DSSP file (Angstrom, degrees, kcal/mol; ACC not computed):
  #  RESIDUE AA STRUCTURE BP1 BP2  ACC     N-H-->O    O-->H-N    N-H-->O    O-->H-N    TCO  KAPPA ALPHA  PHI   PSI    X-CA   Y-CA   Z-CA
    1    1 A M              0   0    0      0, 0.0     2,-0.4     0, 0.0   104,-0.0   0.000 360.0 360.0 360.0 127.0   42.2  149.0  127.2
    2    2 A A        -     0   0    0      2,-0.0   104,-2.5     0, 0.0     2,-0.4  -0.751 360.0-162.8 -95.6 142.7   41.2  150.6  130.5
    3    3 A E  E     +A  105   0A   0     -2,-0.4     2,-0.4   102,-0.2   102,-0.2  -0.986  11.8 171.2-125.3 134.9   41.1  148.5  133.7
    4    4 A S  E     -A  104   0A   0    100,-2.2   100,-3.1    -2,-0.4     2,-0.4  -0.992  26.3-135.4-144.9 141.0   39.4  149.3  136.9
    5    5 A Y  E     +A  103   0A   0     -2,-0.4     2,-0.3    98,-0.2    98,-0.2  -0.712  36.8 157.0 -88.6 136.3   38.6  147.5  140.1
    6    6 A T  E     -A  102   0A   0     96,-3.0    96,-2.9    -2,-0.4     2,-0.3  -0.932  28.9-138.2-147.8 173.8   35.1  147.8  141.5
    7    7 A S  E     -A  101   0A   0     -2,-0.3     2,-0.4    94,-0.2    94,-0.2  -0.982   7.3-149.4-138.0 147.2   32.7  145.9  143.8
    8    8 A Y  E     -A  100   0A   0     92,-2.0    92,-2.7    -2,-0.3     2,-0.4  -0.974  13.0-160.8-116.4 130.1   29.0  145.2  143.5
    9    9 A G  E     +A   99   0A   0     -2,-0.4     2,-0.4    90,-0.2    90,-0.2  -0.943  10.8 177.4-114.0 135.4   26.8  144.9  146.6
   10   10 A T  E     -A   98   0A   0     88,-2.7    88,-3.0    -2,-0.4     2,-0.5  -0.999  21.3-150.5-139.8 136.2   23.4  143.2  146.8
   11   11 A K  E     -A   97   0A   0     -2,-0.4     2,-1.5    86,-0.2    86,-0.2  -0.913  21.6-135.4 -98.4 126.9   21.0  142.5  149.5
   12   12 A L  E     +A   96   0A   0     84,-2.7    82,-1.9    -2,-0.5    83,-0.6  -0.650  37.4 163.4 -85.7  92.0   18.8  139.4  148.8
   13   13 A T        +     0   0    0     -2,-1.5     2,-0.3    80,-0.2    -1,-0.2   0.529  61.8  32.3 -86.7  -9.4   15.4  140.9  149.9
   14   14 A T  S    S-     0   0    0      2,-0.2    76,-0.5    -3,-0.1    80,-0.1  -0.804  79.9-116.8-136.5 176.4   13.3  138.2  148.2
   15   15 A T  S    S+     0   0    0     -2,-0.3     2,-0.1    74,-0.1     3,-0.1   0.295  83.7 106.9 -95.8   6.8   13.6  134.5  147.4
   16   16 A D  S    S-     0   0    0      1,-0.1    74,-0.4    73,-0.1    -2,-0.2  -0.481  90.0 -86.7 -83.4 156.1   13.5  135.4  143.7
   17   17 A E        -     0   0    0     72,-0.1     2,-0.4    -2,-0.1    72,-0.2  -0.464  52.3-160.0 -63.0 129.4   16.6  135.1  141.6
   18   18 A T  E     -E   88   0B   0     70,-3.4    70,-2.8    -2,-0.2     2,-0.3  -0.956  18.5-118.0-121.8 135.7   18.5  138.4  141.9
   19   19 A T  E     +E   87   0B   0     -2,-0.4    68,-0.3    68,-0.3     3,-0.1  -0.523  25.8 179.5 -72.2 123.2   21.1  139.9  139.6
   20   20 A I  E     -     0   0B   0     66,-3.0     2,-0.3     1,-0.4    67,-0.2   0.857  68.9 -19.4 -86.1 -48.7   24.5  140.4  141.5
   21   21 A L  E     -E   86   0B   0     65,-1.7    65,-2.8   -13,-0.0     2,-0.4  -0.987  48.2-147.4-163.1 151.9   26.3  141.8  138.3
   22   22 A T  E     -E   85   0B   0     -2,-0.3    63,-0.2    63,-0.2    60,-0.1  -0.985  37.4-108.0-119.4 132.8   26.2  142.1  134.7
   23   23 A S        -     0   0    0     61,-2.5    60,-1.0    -2,-0.4     3,-0.1  -0.267  31.0-128.3 -60.8 140.7   29.4  142.3  132.7
   24   24 A V        -     0   0    0      1,-0.2     2,-0.6    58,-0.1    60,-0.2  -0.171  50.1 -65.2 -73.2 177.2   30.4  145.7  131.1
   25   25 A S  S    S+     0   0    0     57,-0.1     2,-0.4    58,-0.1    -1,-0.2  -0.580 117.2  17.0 -67.8 117.3   31.3  146.0  127.5
   26   26 A G  S    S-     0   0    0     -2,-0.6    56,-0.8    -3,-0.1     2,-0.4  -0.961 115.2 -31.3 118.7-141.8   34.4  144.0  127.2
   27   27 A T  E     -CB  81 105A   0     78,-1.7    78,-3.3    -2,-0.4     2,-0.4  -0.938  45.9-164.1-121.6 140.5   35.6  141.5  129.8
   28   28 A S  E     -CB  80 104A   0     52,-3.2    52,-3.6    -2,-0.4     2,-0.7  -0.975  10.7-149.1-123.1 140.9   35.2  141.4  133.6
   29   29 A I  E     -CB  79 103A   0     74,-3.1    74,-2.4    -2,-0.4     2,-0.8  -0.920  10.8-151.0-104.4 107.2   37.3  139.2  135.9
   30   30 A V  E     -CB  78 102A   0     48,-3.3    48,-2.1    -2,-0.7    72,-0.2  -0.732  16.8-180.0 -84.2 117.0   35.3  138.3  139.0
   31   31 A N  E     -     0   0A   0     70,-3.4     2,-0.3    -2,-0.8    -1,-0.2   0.791  60.9  -8.8 -90.3 -32.0   37.9  137.8  141.7
   32   32 A G  E     - B   0 101A   0     69,-1.4    69,-2.9    46,-0.1     2,-0.4  -0.964  45.6-152.6-168.4 149.9   35.6  136.8  144.6
   33   33 A I  E     - B   0 100A   0     -2,-0.3    40,-2.1    67,-0.2     2,-0.5  -0.989  21.3-168.4-127.1 118.4   32.0  136.6  145.7
   34   34 A H  E     -DB  72  99A   0     65,-3.2    65,-2.3    -2,-0.4     2,-0.5  -0.907   0.4-167.0-116.2 131.2   31.5  136.9  149.4
   35   35 A I  E     -DB  71  98A   0     36,-3.1    36,-3.1    -2,-0.5     2,-0.4  -0.967   4.8-171.3-119.4 126.6   28.2  136.0  151.0
   36   36 A A  E     -DB  70  97A   0     61,-2.8    61,-2.3    -2,-0.5     2,-0.7  -0.955  19.7-142.0-124.4 141.5   27.3  137.0  154.5
   37   37 A N  E     + B   0  96A   0     32,-2.8    59,-0.2    -2,-0.4    58,-0.1  -0.873  18.4 179.6 -94.4 112.3   24.3  136.0  156.7
   38   38 A V        +     0   0    0     57,-2.8     2,-0.3    -2,-0.7    58,-0.1   0.277  43.6 112.6-104.2  15.8   23.4  139.1  158.7
   39   39 A D        -     0   0    0     56,-0.5    29,-1.2     3,-0.3    56,-0.1  -0.671  59.0-148.4 -80.7 139.5   20.4  137.5  160.6
   40   40 A A  S    S+     0   0    0     -2,-0.3    -1,-0.1     1,-0.1     3,-0.1   0.561  89.5  20.0 -86.2  -7.5   21.0  137.1  164.3
   41   41 A S  S    S+     0   0    0      1,-0.2     2,-0.4     2,-0.0    -1,-0.1   0.501 110.4  62.6-140.1  -2.9   19.0  133.9  164.7
   42   42 A N        -     0   0    0     24,-0.1    26,-0.3    53,-0.0    -3,-0.3  -0.981  59.4-141.4-137.2 134.2   18.5  132.0  161.4
   43   43 A S        -     0   0    0     -2,-0.4     2,-0.3    24,-0.1    21,-0.0  -0.328  22.5-166.3 -79.2 171.7   20.7  130.3  158.9
   44   44 A A  E     -F   65   0B   0     21,-1.6    21,-3.1    51,-0.1     2,-0.3  -0.975  11.6-133.6-151.9 158.6   19.9  130.6  155.1
   45   45 A S  E     -F   64   0B   0     -2,-0.3    46,-2.3    19,-0.2    47,-0.4  -0.796  18.3-161.2-113.5 163.8   21.0  128.9  151.9
   46   46 A V  E     -FG  63  90B   0     17,-1.4    17,-2.6    -2,-0.3     2,-0.4  -0.999  12.7-158.5-145.6 145.7   22.1  130.4  148.6
   47   47 A T  E     - G   0  89B   0     42,-2.5    42,-2.4    -2,-0.3     2,-0.4  -0.980  11.8-165.0-117.8 137.9   22.5  129.4  144.9
   48   48 A V  E     -FG  60  88B   0     12,-2.7    11,-3.3    -2,-0.4    12,-1.5  -0.992   8.3-172.1-126.9 130.2   24.7  131.4  142.7
   49   49 A T  E     -FG  58  87B   0     38,-2.9    38,-2.9    -2,-0.4     2,-0.5  -0.948  18.2-145.6-125.0 139.8   24.5  131.0  138.9
   50   50 A L  E     -FG  57  86B   0      7,-2.2     7,-3.7    -2,-0.4     2,-0.6  -0.898  19.7-155.5 -97.5 125.2   26.6  132.4  136.0
   51   51 A Y  E     -FG  56  85B   0     34,-3.6    34,-1.7    -2,-0.5     2,-0.7  -0.938  14.7-173.9-108.4 121.6   24.4  133.1  132.9
   52   52 A K  E >  S-F   55   0B   0      3,-2.5     3,-1.4    -2,-0.6     2,-0.3  -0.908  76.1 -47.9-104.4  96.4   26.1  133.1  129.5
   53   53 A G  T 3  S-     0   0    0     -2,-0.7    32,-0.2     1,-0.3    30,-0.0  -0.599 122.4 -25.0  68.9-133.1   23.1  134.3  127.4
   54   54 A A  T 3  S+     0   0    0     -2,-0.3     2,-0.6    -3,-0.1    -1,-0.3   0.424 118.4  99.8 -86.9  -0.2   20.2  132.3  128.4
   55   55 A T  E <   -F   52   0B   0     -3,-1.4    -3,-2.5     2,-0.0     2,-0.4  -0.794  60.7-149.3 -93.3 118.7   22.3  129.3  129.6
   56   56 A G  E     -F   51   0B   0     -2,-0.6     2,-0.5    -5,-0.2    -5,-0.2  -0.765  11.8-169.6 -90.3 132.0   22.9  128.9  133.3
   57   57 A Y  E     -F   50   0B   0     -7,-3.7    -7,-2.2    -2,-0.4     2,-0.2  -0.947  23.3-130.4-117.2 115.1   25.8  127.5  135.1
   58   58 A V  E     -F   49   0B   0     -2,-0.5    -9,-0.3    -9,-0.2     3,-0.1  -0.416  22.5-180.0 -67.5 122.9   25.7  126.8  138.8
   59   59 A L  E    S-     0   0B   0    -11,-3.3     2,-0.3     1,-0.4   -10,-0.2   0.810  78.0  -4.5 -82.9 -41.4   28.6  128.1  140.7
   60   60 A I  E    S-F   48   0B   0    -12,-1.5   -12,-2.7     3,-0.0     2,-0.5  -0.960  70.4-147.3-151.7 145.0   27.3  126.9  144.1
   61   61 A K  E     -     0   0B   0     -2,-0.3   -14,-0.2   -14,-0.2   -12,-0.0  -0.956  68.2 -27.0-126.5 125.1   24.0  125.2  144.9
   62   62 A A  E    S+     0   0B   0     -2,-0.5     2,-0.4     1,-0.2   -15,-0.2   0.858  78.1 179.6  47.2  45.7   22.0  125.5  148.0
   63   63 A A  E     -F   46   0B   0    -17,-2.6   -17,-1.4    -3,-0.1     2,-0.3  -0.626  27.0-123.3 -80.1 131.3   25.0  126.3  150.2
   64   64 A L  E     -F   45   0B   0     -2,-0.4   -19,-0.2   -19,-0.2    -1,-0.1  -0.567  20.9-167.4 -73.2 133.3   24.3  126.8  153.8
   65   65 A V  E     -F   44   0B   0    -21,-3.1   -21,-1.6    -2,-0.3     3,-0.1  -0.947  23.4-140.3-119.3 103.7   25.4  130.1  155.3
   66   66 A P    >   -     0   0    0      0, 0.0     3,-1.8     0, 0.0   -29,-0.3  -0.064  39.3 -60.4 -69.6 170.2   25.1  129.8  159.1
   67   67 A I  T 3  S-     0   0    0      1,-0.3   -27,-0.1   -26,-0.1   -24,-0.1  -0.109 118.8 -10.2 -47.7 130.8   23.8  132.4  161.5
   68   68 A Q  T 3  S+     0   0    0    -29,-1.2    -1,-0.3   -26,-0.3     2,-0.2   0.841 112.7 113.9  47.6  38.1   26.1  135.7  161.4
   69   69 A A    <   -     0   0    0     -3,-1.8   -32,-2.8    -4,-0.1     2,-0.3  -0.760  54.0-136.5-126.5-178.0   28.7  133.9  159.3
   70   70 A S  E     -D   36   0A   0     -2,-0.2     2,-0.4   -34,-0.2   -34,-0.3  -0.932   3.3-150.1-141.5 164.9   30.0  134.2  155.8
   71   71 A L  E     -D   35   0A   0    -36,-3.1   -36,-3.1    -2,-0.3     2,-0.6  -0.997   5.2-155.8-140.7 130.4   30.9  132.2  152.8
   72   72 A Q  E     -D   34   0A   0     -2,-0.4   -38,-0.2   -38,-0.2    -2,-0.0  -0.933  13.6-172.5-106.6 116.2   33.5  132.9  150.1
   73   73 A I        +     0   0    0    -40,-2.1     2,-0.4    -2,-0.6    -1,-0.1   0.541  55.8  73.5 -98.4  -4.2   32.4  130.8  146.9
   74   74 A L        +     0   0    0    -41,-0.4   -41,-0.1     1,-0.1     4,-0.0  -0.914  40.7 177.2-113.2 140.4   35.3  131.3  144.4
   75   75 A D  S    S+     0   0    0     -2,-0.4    -1,-0.1     1,-0.2   -43,-0.0   0.433  80.1  21.9-106.8  -3.1   38.6  129.6  144.7
   76   76 A A  S    S-     0   0    0    -46,-0.1    -1,-0.2     0, 0.0   -46,-0.0  -0.975  95.0 -87.2-155.2 150.7   39.9  131.1  141.4
   77   77 A P        -     0   0    0      0, 0.0   -46,-0.2     0, 0.0    -2,-0.1  -0.288  35.7-147.7 -59.4 149.3   39.0  134.2  139.3
   78   78 A I  E     -C   30   0A   0    -48,-2.1   -48,-3.3    -4,-0.0     2,-0.4  -0.988   4.8-144.7-121.6 118.5   36.2  133.8  136.7
   79   79 A P  E     -C   29   0A   0      0, 0.0     2,-0.3     0, 0.0   -50,-0.2  -0.687  20.1-174.2 -80.6 132.6   36.3  135.8  133.4
   80   80 A I  E     -C   28   0A   0    -52,-3.6   -52,-3.2    -2,-0.4     2,-0.1  -0.947  11.0-139.1-130.0 154.9   32.9  136.9  132.1
   81   81 A N  E >   -C   27   0A   0     -2,-0.3     3,-2.2   -54,-0.2   -58,-0.3  -0.449  42.5 -55.6-108.7 173.8   32.1  138.6  128.8
   82   82 A T  T 3  S+     0   0    0    -56,-0.8    -1,-0.2     1,-0.3   -58,-0.1  -0.217 125.0  12.1 -50.6 124.5   29.7  141.4  127.7
   83   83 A G  T 3  S+     0   0    0    -60,-1.0    -1,-0.3     1,-0.3   -30,-0.2   0.295  91.2 131.7  89.2 -11.7   26.2  140.5  128.7
   84   84 A D    <   -     0   0    0     -3,-2.2   -61,-2.5   -60,-0.2     2,-0.3  -0.456  39.1-163.5 -68.5 147.5   27.1  137.7  131.0
   85   85 A T  E     -EG  22  51B   0    -34,-1.7   -34,-3.6   -63,-0.2     2,-0.5  -0.968  17.7-149.2-134.5 147.8   25.3  137.9  134.4
   86   86 A I  E     -EG  21  50B   0    -65,-2.8   -66,-3.0    -2,-0.3   -65,-1.7  -0.989  24.1-179.5-119.0 131.4   25.7  136.4  137.9
   87   87 A K  E     -EG  19  49B   0    -38,-2.9   -38,-2.9    -2,-0.5     2,-0.3  -0.906  12.2-154.2-131.0 155.6   22.6  135.9  139.9
   88   88 A A  E     -EG  18  48B   0    -70,-2.8   -70,-3.4    -2,-0.3     2,-0.4  -0.931   2.2-159.0-129.8 150.1   21.8  134.6  143.3
   89   89 A T  E     - G   0  47B   0    -42,-2.4   -42,-2.5    -2,-0.3     2,-0.3  -1.000  13.1-153.5-131.4 128.1   18.7  133.0  144.9
   90   90 A A  E     - G   0  46B   0    -76,-0.5   -44,-0.2    -2,-0.4     3,-0.1  -0.697  17.7-137.9-100.6 150.9   18.3  132.9  148.6
   91   91 A S  S    S+     0   0    0    -46,-2.3     2,-0.4    -2,-0.3    -1,-0.1   0.850  94.9  23.7 -73.4 -33.2   16.3  130.3  150.7
   92   92 A N  S >  S-     0   0    0    -47,-0.4     3,-0.7   -78,-0.1     4,-0.4  -0.991  88.6-111.7-139.4 140.7   14.8  133.2  152.8
   93   93 A A  T 3  S+     0   0    0     -2,-0.4   -80,-0.2     1,-0.2   -79,-0.1  -0.382  91.9  13.6 -74.3 148.3   14.4  136.9  152.2
   94   94 A N  T 3  S+     0   0    0    -82,-1.9    -1,-0.2     2,-0.2   -81,-0.2   0.707  99.6  93.1  64.1  28.4   16.5  139.6  154.1
   95   95 A R  S <  S+     0   0    0     -3,-0.7   -57,-2.8   -83,-0.6   -56,-0.5   0.637  74.6  57.7-114.4 -32.8   19.1  137.2  155.6
   96   96 A L  E     -AB  12  37A   0    -84,-0.6   -84,-2.7    -4,-0.4     2,-0.3  -0.850  52.0-173.0-118.7 142.5   22.0  137.3  153.0
   97   97 A E  E     -AB  11  36A   0    -61,-2.3   -61,-2.8    -2,-0.4     2,-0.4  -0.963  13.2-156.6-125.6 144.5   24.1  140.1  151.5
   98   98 A I  E     -AB  10  35A   0    -88,-3.0   -88,-2.7    -2,-0.3     2,-0.4  -0.964  10.5-171.6-127.5 139.4   26.5  139.6  148.7
   99   99 A V  E     -AB   9  34A   0    -65,-2.3   -65,-3.2    -2,-0.4     2,-0.5  -1.000   8.4-165.1-124.4 131.1   29.7  141.5  147.6
  100  100 A A  E     -AB   8  33A   0    -92,-2.7   -92,-2.0    -2,-0.4     2,-0.6  -0.967  10.3-146.6-118.1 126.9   31.4  140.7  144.3
  101  101 A S  E     -AB   7  32A   0    -69,-2.9   -70,-3.4    -2,-0.5   -69,-1.4  -0.811  25.9-177.1 -94.8 121.5   34.9  141.9  143.6
  102  102 A V  E     -AB   6  30A   0    -96,-2.9   -96,-3.0    -2,-0.6     2,-0.6  -0.968  29.4-152.2-132.7 133.8   35.4  142.6  139.9
  103  103 A L  E     -AB   5  29A   0    -74,-2.4   -74,-3.1    -2,-0.4     2,-0.5  -0.931  26.2-156.8 -93.6 117.0   38.3  143.8  137.5
  104  104 A E  E     -AB   4  28A   0   -100,-3.1  -100,-2.2    -2,-0.6     2,-0.5  -0.895   8.9-168.2-100.8 124.5   36.6  145.5  134.7
  105  105 A I  E      AB   3  27A   0    -78,-3.3   -78,-1.7    -2,-0.5  -102,-0.2  -0.953 360.0 360.0-115.5 114.0   38.5  145.7  131.3
  106  106 A T              0   0    0   -104,-2.5  -103,-0.1    -2,-0.5    -1,-0.1   0.405 360.0 360.0-118.5 360.0   37.0  148.0  128.7
């Protein structure tokens, strides 16, 4: 089994649900999801959902990210399997950026 640490970055440029990451073949351990509000004058909220197939499980719902602040949404690692995805939805476009830290085991 090969293990490699990586990160995935995403800018939430719309209010549509946006994929942050999709698990590689095997297992991925999501160690952290960091959300930053890069807007200088407006707050925004975010919902992050883990999809196992077509079923979604909300990790955080409508969490406020204040002006030029950040939010770390995991307090423990989450394992995800082949085909699982993590997606985010922002209340406003172009305010939030997300970085996920992941250990991929293939």
